ZAMARGU-4260 file (C-alpha; in steps of 0.2 Angstrom, whole numbers, plus 5000, padded with zeros to 4 digits):
<rodrens>
0) 5676/5176/5608 | 5679/5189/5594 | 5680/5182/5577 | 5699/5183/5571 | 5694/5195/5557
5) 5688/5208/5570 | 5705/5207/5579 | 5714/5210/5563 | 5703/5224/5558 | 5705/5233/5575
10) 5722/5242/5572 | 5716/5250/5555 | 5699/5254/5561 | 5706/5262/5577 | 5713/5275/5566
15) 5696/5278/5559 | 5689/5282/5576 | 5688/5300/5571 | 5676/5296/5557 | 5666/5284/5567
20) 5664/5295/5583 | 5669/5313/5580 | 5670/5317/5562 | 5651/5318/5559 | 5646/5336/5559
25) 5632/5342/5570 | 5629/5326/5579 | 5636/5331/5597 | 5618/5332/5603 | 5612/5315/5596
30) 5610/5299/5606 | 5626/5289/5603 | 5618/5272/5599 | 5606/5279/5586 | 5620/5290/5579
35) 5632/5275/5577 | 5618/5264/5569 | 5614/5278/5557 | 5632/5280/5552 | 5635/5262/5550
40) 5620/5261/5538 | 5625/5276/5528 | 5643/5269/5526 | 5636/5252/5520 | 5625/5260/5507
45) 5639/5272/5501 | 5651/5258/5499 | 5639/5245/5491 | 5633/5259/5479 | 5651/5263/5474
50) 5655/5244/5471 | 5640/5242/5460 | 5643/5258/5450 | 5662/5253/5448 | 5656/5237/5440
55) 5644/5247/5429 | 5657/5260/5423 | 5671/5247/5419 | 5659/5234/5413 | 5666/5221/5426
60) 5661/5209/5438 | 5656/5214/5456 | 5672/5204/5462 | 5683/5214/5451 | 5675/5231/5456
65) 5678/5227/5474 | 5696/5223/5471 | 5697/5239/5460 | 5691/5249/5475 | 5703/5242/5487
70) 5717/5244/5474 | 5714/5263/5474 | 5716/5265/5493 | 5733/5269/5501 | 5743/5258/5511
75) 5744/5271/5526 | 5733/5267/5541 | 5732/5249/5534 | 5717/5255/5523 | 5721/5244/5508
80) 5724/5229/5519 | 5708/5232/5528 | 5698/5234/5512 | 5704/5217/5505 | 5700/5209/5522
85) 5682/5216/5522 | 5680/5210/5504 | 5686/5193/5508 | 5673/5192/5522 | 5658/5201/5515
90) 5662/5201/5497 | 5653/5184/5493 | 5637/5189/5501 | 5638/5206/5492 | 5641/5197/5475
95) 5626/5185/5477 | 5614/5200/5482 | 5619/5211/5468 | 5618/5197/5456 | 5600/5196/5461
100) 5597/5213/5455 | 5594/5222/5472 | 5600/5239/5476 | 5612/5245/5490 | 5597/5248/5502
105) 5592/5230/5501 | 5610/5223/5502 | 5613/5233/5518 | 5596/5229/5526 | 5599/5210/5522
110) 5617/5210/5529 | 5610/5220/5544 | 5621/5235/5543 | 5604/5244/5541 | 5589/5240/5552
115) 5571/5245/5553 | 5567/5247/5571 | 5549/5242/5577 | 5537/5257/5575 | 5550/5267/5565
120) 5549/5271/5546 | 5559/5262/5533 | 5575/5272/5529 | 5581/5271/5511 | 5591/5281/5499
125) 5586/5273/5482 | 5568/5272/5476 | 5559/5257/5483 | 5558/5240/5474 | 5543/5237/5462
130) 5539/5222/5473 | 5534/5225/5491 | 5549/5229/5503 | 5545/5215/5514 | 5544/5202/5500
135) 5560/5209/5492 | 5569/5208/5509 | 5563/5190/5512 | 5570/5184/5496 | 5587/5193/5498
140) 5588/5185/5516 | 5585/5168/5508 | 5600/5171/5497 | 5612/5173/5512 | 5603/5164/5525
145) 5618/5152/5528 | 5631/5165/5528 | 5642/5166/5544 | 5644/5184/5542 | 5627/5187/5549
150) 5633/5181/5566 | 5647/5195/5567 | 5645/5211/5576 | 5642/5226/5565 | 5649/5239/5577
155) 5667/5244/5579 | 5663/5253/5595 | 5672/5241/5606 | 5689/5243/5597 | 5696/5253/5611
160) 5692/5239/5624 | 5707/5229/5616 | 5721/5230/5629 | 5735/5234/5617 | 5725/5249/5610
165) 5716/5256/5625 | 5729/5268/5631 | 5734/5276/5614 | 5715/5276/5609 | 5711/5286/5625
170) 5725/5298/5621 | 5719/5301/5604 | 5700/5303/5609 | 5705/5315/5622 | 5716/5325/5610
175) 5702/5327/5598 | 5688/5330/5610 | 5698/5343/5619 | 5704/5350/5602 | 5722/5349/5607
180) 5737/5341/5598 | 5740/5323/5600 | 5758/5325/5598 | 5764/5339/5609 | 5780/5335/5618
185) 5782/5351/5628 | 5763/5353/5631 | 5762/5371/5625 | 5747/5367/5614 | 5757/5367/5598
190) 5764/5353/5588 | 5776/5348/5574 | 5764/5335/5568 | 5752/5341/5555 | 5736/5331/5559
195) 5727/5325/5575 | 5724/5343/5579 | 5742/5347/5575 | 5749/5361/5564 | 5735/5360/5551
200) 5724/5367/5565 | 5737/5379/5574 | 5754/5386/5569 | 5768/5374/5569 | 5779/5373/5584
205) 5797/5378/5581 | 5804/5370/5596 | 5793/5356/5604 | 5805/5353/5618 | 5803/5371/5625
210) 5786/5376/5631 | 5791/5394/5631 | 5793/5394/5612 | 5777/5394/5602 | 5768/5404/5589
215) 5760/5421/5594 | 5771/5425/5609 | 5780/5441/5611 | 5798/5438/5607 | 5810/5434/5621
220) 5824/5446/5622 | 5820/5451/5604 | 5824/5433/5599 | 5842/5437/5598 | 5848/5419/5600
225) 5833/5409/5595 | 5816/5410/5588 | 5804/5410/5603 | 5788/5415/5593 | 5790/5403/5578
230) 5788/5417/5565 | 5805/5413/5558 | 5813/5430/5562 | 5827/5429/5574 | 5846/5433/5576
235) 5855/5449/5575 | 5859/5460/5559 | 5878/5459/5558 | 5878/5476/5549 | 5872/5486/5564
240) 5870/5473/5579 | 5851/5476/5580 | 5840/5460/5582 | 5830/5457/5567 | 5814/5455/5577
245) 5816/5472/5585 | 5821/5480/5568 | 5807/5472/5558 | 5793/5469/5570 | 5794/5482/5584
250) 5779/5494/5583 | 5771/5484/5568 | 5756/5478/5579 | 5758/5459/5577 | 5742/5449/5580
255) 5735/5432/5578 | 5719/5425/5571 | 5709/5413/5581 | 5693/5404/5576 | 5680/5397/5588
260) 5669/5388/5576 | 5660/5372/5570 | 5662/5360/5555 | 5660/5374/5543 | 5674/5384/5551
265) 5685/5368/5551 | 5680/5365/5533 | 5671/5348/5533 | 5674/5341/5516 | 5672/5324/5508
270) 5679/5324/5490 | 5666/5319/5477 | 5678/5307/5468 | 5678/5296/5484 | 5660/5291/5480
275) 5659/5294/5461 | 5663/5279/5451 | 5666/5287/5435 | 5679/5299/5443 | 5688/5287/5454
280) 5706/5283/5451 | 5722/5279/5461 | 5724/5298/5464 | 5707/5299/5472 | 5711/5293/5489
285) 5729/5300/5491 | 5723/5312/5505 | 5712/5300/5514 | 5724/5296/5528 | 5726/5315/5531
290) 5707/5318/5530 | 5703/5304/5542 | 5716/5310/5555 | 5709/5327/5553 | 5691/5321/5557
295) 5686/5324/5539 | 5690/5342/5541 | 5702/5352/5530 | 5707/5367/5541 | 5723/5370/5531
300) 5712/5375/5517 | 5698/5384/5527 | 5693/5402/5524 | 5699/5408/5541 | 5715/5399/5545
305) 5720/5390/5529 | 5738/5392/5524 | 5739/5381/5508 | 5735/5387/5491 | 5717/5385/5487
310) 5712/5370/5477 | 5697/5379/5469 | 5697/5391/5454 | 5694/5405/5466 | 5711/5412/5471
315) 5706/5422/5486 | 5717/5420/5502 | 5711/5415/5519 | 5710/5428/5533 | 5726/5422/5541
320) 5736/5423/5524 | 5730/5441/5522 | 5735/5445/5540 | 5752/5437/5536 | 5754/5447/5519
325) 5749/5463/5529 | 5763/5459/5542 | 5775/5445/5540 | 5778/5446/5559 | 5761/5437/5560
330) 5769/5421/5552 | 5761/5405/5560 | 5750/5414/5572 | 5733/5405/5569 | 5722/5394/5579
335) 5707/5385/5572 | 5698/5380/5588 | 5683/5372/5578 | 5674/5356/5581 | 5661/5346/5571
340) 5645/5348/5579 | 5650/5363/5590 | 5637/5375/5596 | 5636/5390/5608 | 5631/5377/5621
345) 5646/5365/5619 | 5660/5377/5616 | 5664/5377/5635 | 5670/5359/5633 | 5685/5364/5622
350) 5687/5382/5623 | 5702/5379/5635 | 5712/5373/5621 | 5714/5391/5615 | 5732/5396/5618
355) 5734/5414/5623 | 5744/5421/5638 | 5739/5439/5643 | 5757/5443/5649 | 5767/5434/5636
360) 5758/5434/5620 | 5752/5446/5606 | 5734/5452/5605 | 5723/5442/5594 | 5708/5443/5582
365) 5695/5430/5588 | 5681/5426/5576 | 5666/5417/5585 | 5657/5408/5571 | 5644/5395/5578
370) 5634/5397/5562 | 5623/5381/5562 | 5622/5369/5576 | 5611/5381/5587 | 5597/5378/5575
375) 5603/5362/5567 | 5600/5344/5573 | 5595/5328/5566 | 5580/5324/5577 | 5563/5320/5570
380) 5556/5336/5578 | 5571/5347/5578 | 5563/5363/5585 | 5563/5358/5603 | 5582/5355/5602
385) 5586/5372/5595 | 5595/5385/5606 | 5584/5399/5612 | 5589/5417/5612 | 5590/5416/5631
390) 5601/5401/5631 | 5612/5409/5618 | 5614/5425/5627 | 5619/5416/5643 | 5632/5405/5634
395) 5640/5418/5623 | 5642/5430/5638 | 5651/5415/5647 | 5662/5413/5632 | 5666/5432/5631
400) 5670/5433/5650 | 5682/5418/5647 | 5690/5427/5633 | 5692/5443/5643 | 5702/5433/5656
405) 5714/5425/5643 | 5716/5437/5629 | 5730/5450/5629 | 5725/5468/5630 | 5721/5476/5613
410) 5713/5460/5606 | 5697/5460/5595 | 5682/5448/5595 | 5670/5447/5581 | 5653/5438/5583
415) 5647/5430/5567 | 5628/5429/5564 | 5619/5414/5557 | 5615/5411/5539 | 5597/5408/5531
420) 5599/5390/5526 | 5583/5389/5516 | 5594/5391/5500 | 5600/5373/5503 | 5583/5365/5498
425) 5578/5378/5486 | 5594/5376/5475 | 5598/5358/5478 | 5583/5347/5481 | 5580/5343/5463
430) 5598/5341/5458 | 5606/5324/5457 | 5618/5319/5471 | 5635/5312/5465 | 5629/5295/5469
435) 5614/5297/5458 | 5622/5306/5443 | 5627/5289/5434 | 5609/5282/5434 | 5599/5298/5437
440) 5591/5290/5453 | 5597/5299/5468 | 5593/5318/5471 | 5597/5328/5486 | 5579/5327/5491
445) 5582/5308/5492 | 5598/5311/5502 | 5590/5323/5514 | 5576/5311/5517 | 5588/5296/5520
450) 5598/5306/5533 | 5583/5313/5542 | 5575/5296/5543 | 5591/5289/5551 | 5591/5304/5562
455) 5608/5309/5558 | 5605/5324/5547 | 5617/5338/5550 | 5602/5350/5549 | 5584/5342/5547
460) 5577/5359/5549 | 5584/5366/5533 | 5587/5349/5524 | 5568/5345/5524 | 5554/5345/5511
465) 5543/5353/5524 | 5543/5372/5520 | 5535/5377/5537 | 5550/5368/5546 | 5563/5377/5535
470) 5555/5393/5538 | 5554/5390/5557 | 5573/5386/5557 | 5577/5402/5548 | 5566/5412/5560
475) 5576/5405/5575 | 5592/5408/5566 | 5587/5426/5563 | 5582/5428/5582 | 5599/5421/5587
480) 5608/5433/5575 | 5599/5448/5583 | 5604/5441/5600 | 5622/5441/5595 | 5621/5459/5588
485) 5613/5465/5604 | 5627/5458/5614 | 5640/5466/5603 | 5632/5483/5604 | 5628/5483/5622
490) 5643/5474/5631 | 5660/5481/5635 | 5676/5471/5640 | 5693/5476/5647 | 5704/5467/5635
495) 5696/5467/5618 | 5684/5477/5607 | 5668/5468/5602 | 5660/5468/5585 | 5646/5460/5576
500) 5645/5454/5558 | 5631/5447/5548 | 5634/5430/5539 | 5630/5438/5522 | 5628/5422/5511
505) 5615/5430/5501 | 5628/5443/5495 | 5640/5429/5491 | 5628/5420/5481 | 5623/5435/5471
510) 5641/5440/5467 | 5645/5422/5462 | 5631/5421/5450 | 5636/5438/5442 | 5653/5430/5439
515) 5646/5415/5430 | 5646/5403/5444 | 5632/5391/5449 | 5624/5391/5467 | 5627/5373/5469
520) 5646/5376/5468 | 5645/5385/5485 | 5639/5369/5494 | 5649/5354/5498 | 5642/5341/5485
525) 5643/5325/5495 | 5634/5331/5511 | 5624/5344/5503 | 5625/5356/5518 | 5642/5363/5522
530) 5649/5378/5513 | 5662/5373/5500 | 5680/5379/5499 | 5674/5392/5485 | 5661/5398/5497
535) 5673/5399/5512 | 5686/5409/5502 | 5673/5421/5496 | 5666/5423/5513 | 5684/5427/5519
540) 5686/5440/5505 | 5669/5448/5511 | 5675/5448/5529 | 5691/5456/5525 | 5683/5470/5515
545) 5670/5474/5528 | 5683/5475/5542 | 5695/5486/5532 | 5680/5497/5528 | 5672/5498/5545
550) 5685/5493/5558 | 5702/5495/5550 | 5711/5495/5568 | 5706/5477/5570 | 5719/5472/5556
555) 5734/5482/5562 | 5746/5491/5551 | 5754/5486/5535 | 5772/5482/5539 | 5784/5492/5529
560) 5798/5479/5532 | 5789/5464/5524 | 5801/5465/5509 | 5816/5465/5520 | 5809/5450/5530
565) 5807/5440/5514 | 5825/5445/5508 | 5833/5439/5524 | 5822/5425/5530 | 5813/5419/5514
570) 5797/5409/5518 | 5801/5411/5537 | 5802/5392/5539 | 5786/5388/5530 | 5771/5381/5539
</rodrens>
């Protein structure tokens, strides 16, 4: 029989399934049990670290710091309630252990959220205790040996087996795994709901009861009576009887933007103030429910399909917003078909979520940007798990053939090369991670080692102290980029033109440094791996300038009626 607390926690934890099973970048290829154990361990160490540091920052007791952390969480998804419940269960043990002056690694191993499997190395984030690890752990276990919490399961993986959650759980899991909106009444692959693969990921549906009305389609009868393509332009000009869609958009070469990407394209992001005690406040977790139901991705702020104002000091626009500015008839025509952990080998699992009808829809610009996971994995020896040039060639050709059978004629496809990720270790390894800034005790080298030990590193090949391994990873990335370039220069397709573009992160870093920026600002501070929002905006700017210079036909014409569209339709219904 399950303990009562587990039943109570089932509902809120269910909403965190995306965090537990799908939000982790680059883990699609990792064994499920090991991945789950590793994530549970990381979660415990992070939470206990924050509790300990909150007590330090506010000169309070551990009990008070736990209550403070819970008070910061929003009520949505029962996050605050769940926090207080967990504190009531595990709090007494955490208090006893932290009073004994042990660190978060020892706490989590003692409470069995972290485990050292036989024959495996000891995984730890913080420096080891001065006493032997075995002795320290034995003493800690004596402190909580009579605790009833040690008999409880540490896994939430059976939440979906609860009868009252099974059906909706399965629907949400399928929606995320297939990259389709959870809430889509008319099944046209577009939604009015923002998260759970809704309008943060693809243009907002303007009529969720009519599957023939969606962003990106050619207007039905020039949208005389209703908006069929959701660009906010419809009706008839009373002055001359000409439909507005015909007057403003005919011949303007409308087109959409579609990204086939991974966690970088989806903009995987964990805000630093979620784990930085000195910065934490009531405002810190305001967006937590949104982030959790978006798999910890922020596509609405991404460099390719973002539509919200940037939160960084760089005010460059996304590629979608630039296309919209160029031609307001492109309003809402974006699709971010990205997944955490996606690679050339796994794209076939969700590419069918792409929405384009060859007969009914406008052409599209498709960016293929699998920039990491073909060389990145968390295995102890990551090299055998890397995609070979031969396998890449085969899978990319399958993808392109699929696109040729679905994209309207006049579309364009751009293959993005892979970056050289050696700059990660070179520029971050000696810097303090947000968790280590308060006490100067955790560097990125410590984080990388911890993740690799647990075999949940997003990229052991580049996030490693082993220079030979980092070099091998970069060499394979270069081989795959050469393969993509070969495909782009040798293959022809019926319905789209094919191009190749290098992932010029080196150029971005040089420009950023010249402007006074620091290289560390281009990398996500919490995971130490993904490009930051600043980097994504700079990459979008670089992309746009290169396309304008080399292939201007890809972007279409500037619409001379943009001002009139604004005068008549304002923000065109927003996003």
